[in-house]
N, C-alpha and C positions, 0 to 999 in steps of 0.2 A: 367310331372315329374313322377318318379316311386319310390315306397318304397316296400321293401320286408322284410319278417320276418317269424318267426315261432310262433306257438301258442300252448298252453296247455289248456285242459278242466279243469276248476276249480269247476264247478257244473253242473250236468245234472239231471234234475227233470222232467221225462216224464210219463204221465198218458193217458190211453186209455179213450176216451170219446164216441166212437162208435165202437162196435165189429160187423163187417159186416158178417164175417164167421169165422171158427176156425183159419184160417191163413191170414185173411184180416181184417184190422182195421184202425181207424183214431185216432191220438193222438195229445196231446198238450205238448210241452216241454219248460220249462224255463231253459236256459243255460247261463253260464258265462265262458268267455275265457280270458286268459292272453296273450298278444302279446308281442314279443320282437324282436329286430333287428332295421331296419330303421323306422319301425312303432312300437310304444311301448305304452302299456296301457292296458285298460280293455274293453271288449266288452260284453254287456248283450243282450240276444236275447230271443225273443218269437217265437217259431216255431209251425206251423200246419203241421202235417205229415200224409200222406196216404201211408200205407203199402200194396202194391199189393200182397206181400208174406212175411209172418212173421214166421221165424223159431225159436220157443221157445227154442230149444236145442242149437242152435248156431246162435246168432243174426247176425253174419257176413254174413250168407247166406240169409239174408232178402233183399227185394227190396222195395224201397220207393221213393216217390217224396215229397218235402217239400218247404214251403214258410215261410218266416220270416222277422222280422224287428230287425235290430241290431243297437244298440247305442254304438259307440266307443267313449271312453274318454281317452285322453292321449296325446302323442307327435308324430308328423310327421315332419321329417326334421327340428327339433328344434322349430317347431311351436306347441303350446299347445292349446287344446280345445277339442271340441267333434263334432260329426256329426252322422247322421242316414243313414243306408243303407238298401235297399230292397234286400232280398236274395231269389233266386230261384235255387233249387238244387235237386240232385238225389243221392240215396245210392244204389249201385249195386256191387256185388262181393267183399264186404268188404271195399269199398272205397266210400267216399263222395266227390262230386264235385259241387261247387256253383258259380254262376254268380251273381254279386252284382252291384247295381247302387246307388250312393250317392243321397239321397233325396234333391232336390233343396231347399235352404234356411235353411237347418238343421245345418250348421256350426255355432260354437260358438268360442269365444276367438279369438286367432290368426289364427284359422282355418275358421273363417267366410268367406262366399262366396265360399268355396271349392266345386268343382264339380268333377265327374269322375266315374270310374268303378273299380271293384276289382274282385278277384276270390280267392277261397281257395280250397285246396285239402287235404284230409285226407285219408291215406292208409298206406300200408306197408312201403313206402318210408318216412313217417313222416307226419308232419302237417305244410303246407306251406300257406302263405298268401301273395298276391301281390296286390298293390294299384297303379292304374294309375290315376293321379289327376292333377288339375290345381287350383291355388290360384290366386285371383285377385292382 
């Protein structure tokens, strides 16, 4: 089954924990998203990010790789609960692209037993989220 939606950034708190060179660094970010559409709810994320190139004047010119754990809480196809996803993504040319996998055994409520994958894209075309999942 598939569910699609859009999302908005509600909170982005990012801090450098290692400055490798003037334009290369590692950061930690606590982020919250709000999702709407066929998947609706809140997602909280902890990211670890590596910037191969960081442009202080225009952050959209930066290049980064990131990993995170996302906890989604809300409704998918009328079923309410939560689940956790592993996030592996890149930021390049002003766009973020992530591949996600639902962590086995993380589903709660009527989403218990959920499995699957997801992706999200953030760029000039907007913020899109797609979930490909199975429920028992």
